[in-house]
Legacy VTK file of the C-alpha trace (Angstrom):
# vtk DataFile Version 3.0
C-alpha trace
ASCII
DATASET POLYDATA
POINTS 345 float
-75.628 -22.425 163.391
-75.800 -23.990 159.940
-79.309 -24.168 158.480
-80.875 -26.119 155.631
-81.003 -22.870 153.673
-77.187 -22.637 153.904
-76.864 -26.168 152.534
-79.471 -25.507 149.840
-77.641 -22.397 148.659
-74.336 -24.256 148.226
-75.978 -27.329 146.696
-78.128 -25.340 144.263
-81.399 -26.943 145.385
-84.394 -25.898 147.475
-84.454 -26.126 151.313
-87.310 -28.626 150.948
-85.105 -30.900 148.861
-82.333 -30.637 151.463
-84.793 -31.574 154.208
-86.050 -34.641 152.358
-82.521 -35.803 151.458
-81.214 -35.447 155.009
-84.225 -37.274 156.403
-83.674 -40.171 154.006
-86.907 -39.724 152.049
-86.637 -42.419 149.359
-89.735 -41.083 147.568
-87.796 -37.965 146.597
-87.039 -37.968 142.871
-83.524 -36.572 142.595
-80.396 -37.929 140.967
-77.886 -39.836 143.061
-75.311 -37.100 142.348
-77.643 -34.469 143.805
-78.347 -36.594 146.878
-74.624 -37.134 147.456
-73.841 -33.435 146.904
-76.365 -32.392 149.563
-75.021 -34.926 152.071
-71.385 -34.013 151.374
-72.113 -30.318 151.941
-74.053 -31.099 155.133
-71.093 -33.128 156.402
-68.623 -30.421 155.431
-70.626 -27.775 157.298
-71.162 -30.130 160.264
-74.921 -29.703 160.032
-76.864 -31.054 163.028
-80.151 -32.615 161.898
-82.518 -32.280 164.843
-85.720 -33.333 163.116
-87.176 -36.596 164.452
-88.420 -39.356 162.191
-90.722 -42.260 162.911
-87.959 -44.864 162.788
-85.066 -44.310 165.204
-82.742 -46.329 162.998
-83.167 -43.693 160.282
-82.587 -40.743 162.593
-79.364 -39.017 161.593
-78.718 -36.788 164.601
-75.167 -36.135 163.535
-74.460 -36.865 159.902
-70.824 -35.961 160.191
-69.835 -38.139 163.140
-71.612 -41.329 162.151
-70.122 -44.599 160.921
-71.773 -47.513 159.122
-70.423 -51.011 159.859
-70.678 -53.838 157.333
-69.478 -57.360 158.094
-69.040 -60.582 156.143
-70.289 -62.949 158.855
-73.530 -64.881 159.032
-75.962 -64.295 161.898
-74.587 -67.095 164.122
-71.002 -65.884 163.935
-72.171 -62.293 164.315
-73.684 -63.204 167.690
-71.169 -65.728 169.030
-67.725 -65.009 167.610
-65.532 -63.592 170.443
-63.027 -62.128 167.957
-65.717 -60.127 166.169
-67.495 -59.109 169.370
-64.226 -57.841 170.835
-63.678 -55.674 167.751
-67.201 -54.275 168.174
-66.444 -53.510 171.813
-63.463 -51.437 170.684
-65.572 -49.597 168.131
-68.206 -48.867 170.783
-65.680 -47.579 173.334
-63.969 -45.246 170.874
-67.272 -43.997 169.442
-68.459 -43.053 172.928
-65.175 -41.251 173.577
-65.673 -38.969 170.562
-69.464 -38.755 170.862
-69.821 -40.599 167.560
-72.458 -43.065 166.485
-72.040 -46.266 164.541
-74.554 -48.778 163.266
-74.260 -52.317 161.943
-76.200 -51.453 158.806
-76.156 -54.899 157.189
-74.243 -58.105 156.605
-73.181 -58.944 153.065
-75.195 -62.152 153.373
-78.424 -60.192 153.969
-80.885 -60.639 151.122
-81.955 -56.987 151.284
-79.268 -54.294 151.369
-79.740 -50.579 150.748
-76.338 -49.489 149.469
-77.562 -45.922 148.945
-78.073 -45.528 152.711
-74.277 -45.573 153.096
-74.207 -42.039 151.697
-75.946 -40.780 154.845
-72.995 -41.775 157.064
-69.703 -40.010 157.579
-67.678 -43.170 156.917
-67.989 -46.928 156.385
-66.045 -49.659 158.198
-65.913 -53.094 156.564
-65.055 -56.020 158.838
-63.638 -58.992 156.952
-62.159 -59.884 153.598
-64.088 -58.753 150.530
-63.551 -58.530 146.792
-62.560 -55.249 145.190
-66.058 -55.161 143.682
-67.552 -54.748 147.163
-65.254 -51.850 148.030
-65.942 -50.179 144.692
-69.690 -50.509 145.287
-69.382 -48.822 148.681
-67.177 -46.100 147.191
-70.029 -45.057 144.894
-71.932 -43.831 147.953
-69.199 -43.119 150.509
-65.498 -42.453 149.918
-64.447 -42.645 153.585
-63.754 -46.364 153.872
-61.809 -48.346 156.471
-61.272 -52.089 155.986
-60.770 -53.912 159.278
-58.977 -57.262 159.685
-57.502 -57.068 156.184
-53.835 -57.714 155.387
-53.880 -57.230 151.608
-52.678 -53.798 150.461
-55.607 -51.672 149.257
-54.483 -48.441 147.625
-56.619 -45.391 148.469
-58.246 -47.016 151.519
-57.349 -47.316 155.190
-56.766 -50.826 156.534
-56.390 -52.112 160.101
-55.028 -55.531 161.043
-53.004 -57.377 163.650
-49.316 -58.273 163.412
-49.721 -62.031 162.951
-47.006 -62.144 160.275
-44.480 -60.759 162.765
-45.828 -62.934 165.569
-45.543 -66.046 163.400
-41.812 -65.442 163.070
-41.563 -64.945 166.832
-43.410 -68.214 167.438
-41.132 -70.131 165.085
-38.013 -68.570 166.593
-39.254 -69.593 170.046
-39.798 -73.177 168.903
-36.338 -73.170 167.332
-34.816 -72.024 170.634
-36.473 -75.051 172.250
-34.714 -77.343 169.790
-37.634 -77.900 167.410
-36.832 -78.472 163.754
-39.614 -80.844 162.654
-42.337 -78.194 162.745
-45.686 -78.734 161.006
-48.270 -76.083 160.145
-52.066 -76.519 160.163
-54.244 -73.698 158.865
-56.755 -72.647 156.225
-57.101 -70.274 153.307
-58.771 -66.882 153.740
-62.166 -66.530 152.063
-63.074 -63.512 149.940
-66.744 -62.474 149.916
-68.669 -60.863 147.070
-71.565 -58.415 147.086
-73.984 -61.173 148.123
-71.783 -62.476 150.916
-70.767 -65.560 148.939
-67.224 -66.933 148.891
-65.892 -66.414 145.365
-62.138 -66.702 145.919
-59.482 -67.438 148.532
-55.954 -66.299 149.247
-53.094 -67.681 151.320
-53.139 -66.742 154.985
-50.158 -64.622 156.125
-49.129 -67.176 158.780
-48.796 -69.906 156.182
-46.634 -67.665 153.978
-44.320 -66.835 156.873
-44.060 -70.485 157.908
-42.920 -71.534 154.424
-40.415 -68.666 154.137
-39.035 -69.263 157.639
-38.544 -72.998 157.133
-36.741 -72.368 153.855
-34.530 -69.650 155.358
-33.548 -72.060 158.158
-32.793 -74.761 155.547
-35.499 -76.973 157.046
-37.143 -77.784 153.707
-37.046 -81.498 154.510
-39.440 -80.889 157.415
-41.680 -78.346 155.679
-45.233 -79.656 156.056
-48.322 -77.516 155.304
-51.775 -78.902 156.091
-55.080 -77.184 155.300
-57.919 -78.186 157.593
-60.458 -75.389 157.484
-60.929 -73.160 160.530
-63.028 -75.600 162.558
-62.079 -78.060 165.293
-63.528 -81.222 163.762
-61.564 -81.026 160.518
-58.397 -80.271 162.523
-58.836 -83.560 164.414
-58.896 -85.479 161.120
-55.828 -83.663 159.765
-53.910 -84.203 163.011
-54.546 -87.938 162.944
-53.166 -88.073 159.411
-50.082 -86.097 160.438
-49.176 -88.436 163.286
-49.277 -91.401 160.940
-46.236 -89.895 159.224
-42.720 -90.887 160.152
-41.172 -89.203 161.936
-43.935 -87.485 163.903
-43.336 -83.719 164.088
-42.025 -82.401 167.373
-44.162 -79.255 167.126
-47.401 -78.178 165.438
-48.301 -74.551 164.756
-52.056 -74.016 164.415
-53.405 -70.895 162.704
-56.210 -70.512 165.271
-57.244 -71.766 168.701
-60.224 -73.797 167.381
-57.755 -75.624 165.128
-55.404 -76.102 168.096
-58.219 -77.672 170.123
-58.668 -80.170 167.293
-54.910 -80.832 167.377
-55.104 -81.497 171.129
-57.939 -83.968 170.627
-56.225 -85.737 167.720
-53.012 -86.147 169.714
-54.749 -87.273 172.898
-56.870 -89.849 171.062
-53.594 -91.412 169.967
-52.005 -91.342 173.441
-49.605 -88.512 172.649
-48.968 -85.927 175.379
-49.174 -82.266 174.384
-46.052 -80.392 175.457
-44.038 -83.591 175.858
-44.480 -85.753 172.748
-45.652 -82.891 170.521
-45.598 -79.173 171.305
-48.542 -77.042 170.161
-48.814 -73.272 169.655
-51.640 -71.233 168.191
-53.249 -67.832 167.566
-56.342 -66.058 169.003
-56.104 -66.661 172.775
-59.791 -67.431 173.205
-60.878 -67.641 176.840
-60.954 -71.444 176.770
-57.270 -71.674 175.722
-55.845 -71.189 179.219
-58.063 -73.964 180.615
-56.909 -76.707 178.245
-54.650 -79.443 179.616
-51.944 -78.314 179.368
-52.790 -74.588 178.950
-52.323 -73.552 175.324
-49.449 -71.312 174.238
-51.029 -68.807 171.873
-50.837 -65.292 170.425
-53.317 -62.807 171.869
-54.586 -60.288 169.277
-55.555 -56.890 170.670
-58.950 -56.898 168.951
-60.381 -54.134 171.122
-57.518 -51.874 170.010
-58.185 -52.887 166.401
-61.757 -51.628 166.756
-60.595 -48.425 168.422
-58.003 -47.820 165.717
-60.509 -48.317 162.912
-62.892 -45.821 164.491
-60.104 -43.248 164.864
-59.115 -43.624 161.210
-62.748 -43.200 160.169
-63.009 -40.053 162.287
-59.879 -38.569 160.689
-61.359 -39.182 157.243
-64.704 -37.654 158.215
-63.108 -34.502 159.612
-60.788 -34.145 156.615
-57.704 -34.351 158.826
-56.019 -36.753 156.431
-56.357 -37.778 152.777
-53.498 -40.263 152.419
-54.435 -43.911 153.081
-53.050 -45.489 156.256
-52.181 -49.078 157.168
-52.546 -49.496 160.940
-50.905 -52.612 162.429
-51.950 -53.421 166.000
-49.340 -55.380 168.032
-50.352 -58.727 169.563
-49.010 -60.489 172.666
-47.341 -63.907 172.836
-48.799 -65.916 175.727
-46.294 -68.644 176.671
-47.938 -71.505 178.534
-47.268 -75.213 179.073
-48.104 -76.593 175.615
-44.532 -76.057 174.386
-41.678 -78.130 175.730
-38.156 -78.912 174.593
-37.845 -81.012 171.441
-37.626 -84.703 172.219
LINES 1 346
345 0 1 2 3 4 5 6 7 8 9 10 11 12 13 14 15 16 17 18 19 20 21 22 23 24 25 26 27 28 29 30 31 32 33 34 35 36 37 38 39 40 41 42 43 44 45 46 47 48 49 50 51 52 53 54 55 56 57 58 59 60 61 62 63 64 65 66 67 68 69 70 71 72 73 74 75 76 77 78 79 80 81 82 83 84 85 86 87 88 89 90 91 92 93 94 95 96 97 98 99 100 101 102 103 104 105 106 107 108 109 110 111 112 113 114 115 116 117 118 119 120 121 122 123 124 125 126 127 128 129 130 131 132 133 134 135 136 137 138 139 140 141 142 143 144 145 146 147 148 149 150 151 152 153 154 155 156 157 158 159 160 161 162 163 164 165 166 167 168 169 170 171 172 173 174 175 176 177 178 179 180 181 182 183 184 185 186 187 188 189 190 191 192 193 194 195 196 197 198 199 200 201 202 203 204 205 206 207 208 209 210 211 212 213 214 215 216 217 218 219 220 221 222 223 224 225 226 227 228 229 230 231 232 233 234 235 236 237 238 239 240 241 242 243 244 245 246 247 248 249 250 251 252 253 254 255 256 257 258 259 260 261 262 263 264 265 266 267 268 269 270 271 272 273 274 275 276 277 278 279 280 281 282 283 284 285 286 287 288 289 290 291 292 293 294 295 296 297 298 299 300 301 302 303 304 305 306 307 308 309 310 311 312 313 314 315 316 317 318 319 320 321 322 323 324 325 326 327 328 329 330 331 332 333 334 335 336 337 338 339 340 341 342 343 344
């Protein structure tokens, strides 16, 4: 069994220093390089820290098989967002399978964040879209990083995301097979968060990119119509009412999310237009409420639980040194055809 003396010998420090580092004693006056060296050696040797501390949240029973989770959401979304909670369920299931532990250490919006604590974990999983500055800050303390729900290429880091780009093409092809040519898109830009959890930049959502490319490839430029509403239902109602004032009214609307699609439903119904007959509607997310709309919403179901599981597996591979090359893991989604799409009028 590996002891603190073994770690101390390799790290070139005393066993007492090893003990205080591994038990997260912030009063210890050592350099950050020394602290990281001790933790890296402990992880490499798979040291089991059995000493109890007063605060359970600081207890590092297994330094090697532990993962820190950071997210970009505020407290309300953290508690109520089904997409995020489903990802967490996947993380939990996979962690239990491998006898690993993960903690939601902080949100970027938190006023107090101890970045140095990340060095005491085997890996870090970031959920959401962040600036490169955030990733670089994490890398100072932990090099095993997985970014979850990110579609931008990030060299040197693992990323996990769904296949919404592919599914967007499938959706558009399906509409085309139903005779639709006048297809409108409603979506929003993707926010990028900084170290304080503030939005400092945006980039174009993958579904919007695919929509534009697909319409141009089909020589449907005359019908190309991009509308940005934000991700909420209320703004989607306003945008929808503006769209249906146009002539001709589109035969189909593709919404980037189910909350947007609900706003589209309401905007159409307020103006006596029948979903699936006058205007077809298709979306992404497959929230539970989608199947109970009238008519039931055709949408793309992302396998968020599998996304969480995949991210945990990638983190584990990094921790155990099974892989050094970065991996992009794309989790397939499922197209749920329901009654909100009809033949073009």
